[in-house]
C-alpha positions as CSV (number, residue, x, y, z in Angstrom):
1,M,23.6,65.2,24.5
2,S,23.8,64.0,20.9
3,E,24.5,60.5,19.8
4,T,27.7,59.7,18.0
5,T,27.2,59.1,14.3
6,H,28.6,56.1,12.4
7,Q,31.0,58.2,10.4
8,A,32.4,60.0,13.5
9,D,33.1,56.8,15.5
10,P,35.8,54.5,14.2
11,L,34.6,51.7,16.6
12,C,31.2,51.8,15.0
13,R,32.8,51.5,11.6
14,E,34.8,48.5,12.7
15,R,31.7,46.8,14.2
16,L,29.8,47.3,11.0
17,R,32.6,45.6,9.0
18,W,32.7,42.8,11.5
19,R,28.9,42.3,11.2
20,A,29.2,42.3,7.4
21,R,31.3,39.1,7.6
22,R,29.1,36.3,6.4
23,G,29.1,32.5,6.3
24,L,28.2,32.6,2.6
25,L,31.3,33.5,0.6
26,E,29.3,35.3,-2.1
27,N,27.8,37.7,0.5
28,D,31.1,38.2,2.2
29,L,32.7,39.2,-1.1
30,L,29.8,41.5,-2.1
31,L,29.6,43.2,1.3
32,T,33.3,43.8,1.5
33,R,33.4,45.3,-2.0
34,F,30.4,47.4,-1.1
35,L,31.9,48.7,2.1
36,D,35.2,49.4,0.4
37,G,33.5,51.6,-2.1
38,H,30.7,53.2,-0.1
39,E,31.4,53.1,3.7
40,A,32.9,56.5,3.9
41,T,29.8,58.1,2.3
42,L,27.0,56.2,4.0
43,T,24.5,58.3,6.0
44,D,23.4,57.1,9.4
45,A,20.0,56.1,7.8
46,E,21.8,54.0,5.3
47,V,24.0,52.4,8.0
48,G,20.8,51.6,9.9
49,A,19.3,50.1,6.7
50,L,22.4,48.0,6.1
51,S,22.3,46.8,9.7
52,T,18.7,45.7,9.2
53,L,19.7,43.8,6.0
54,L,22.5,42.1,8.0
55,D,19.9,40.7,10.3
56,L,18.6,38.6,7.3
57,S,19.7,35.1,6.7
58,D,22.6,34.7,4.2
59,N,20.2,33.3,1.5
60,E,17.6,36.0,2.0
61,L,20.3,38.7,1.7
62,L,21.9,37.1,-1.4
63,D,18.5,36.9,-3.0
64,L,18.0,40.6,-2.4
65,I,21.4,41.6,-3.7
66,L,21.1,39.4,-6.8
67,A,17.5,40.8,-7.5
68,R,16.0,37.3,-7.1
69,A,13.7,38.9,-4.5
70,E,12.6,42.4,-3.7
71,A,12.3,44.1,-0.3
72,T,8.8,43.8,1.1
73,G,6.9,44.6,4.3
74,A,9.1,46.2,6.9
75,L,12.1,46.0,4.6
76,D,10.4,48.2,2.0
77,T,11.8,51.6,3.0
78,A,13.6,54.2,1.0
79,A,16.9,53.7,2.9
80,I,16.8,49.9,2.4
81,R,15.9,50.2,-1.3
82,R,18.9,52.7,-1.7
83,V,21.3,50.3,0.1
84,V,20.1,47.3,-1.9
85,G,20.6,49.3,-5.1
86,L,24.2,50.2,-4.1
87,L,24.8,46.6,-3.2
88,R,23.6,45.4,-6.6
89,R,26.0,47.8,-8.3
90,A,29.0,46.9,-6.1
C-alpha cells in the first residue's frame, strides 16, 4: 500500500497552509507568497523540508529566509537548501 503524496491529497495541502501561518507577520506574508507561487510544484521531499523549517521558531525561520543565517547541522540538506532558496526569491 503506497502512502498518499502531498500533491494528491487536498487535506495535506490545507494542513501545510495552516501550519505555515505564523505569529510573525513577516514570516506569514513570505510563506503565503511562497505557497501561492510554488505549492503546486513542490515535491514530497520539498514539502518535508518545508515542514522541518516550520518547526523552527519564527525568528530562526526569518533569519534563514532573509539570509542572516544559513542552514547548518541537521538542517543542511539539499531539500532544505532548495526550499530556503525558493523562499528567498518569493
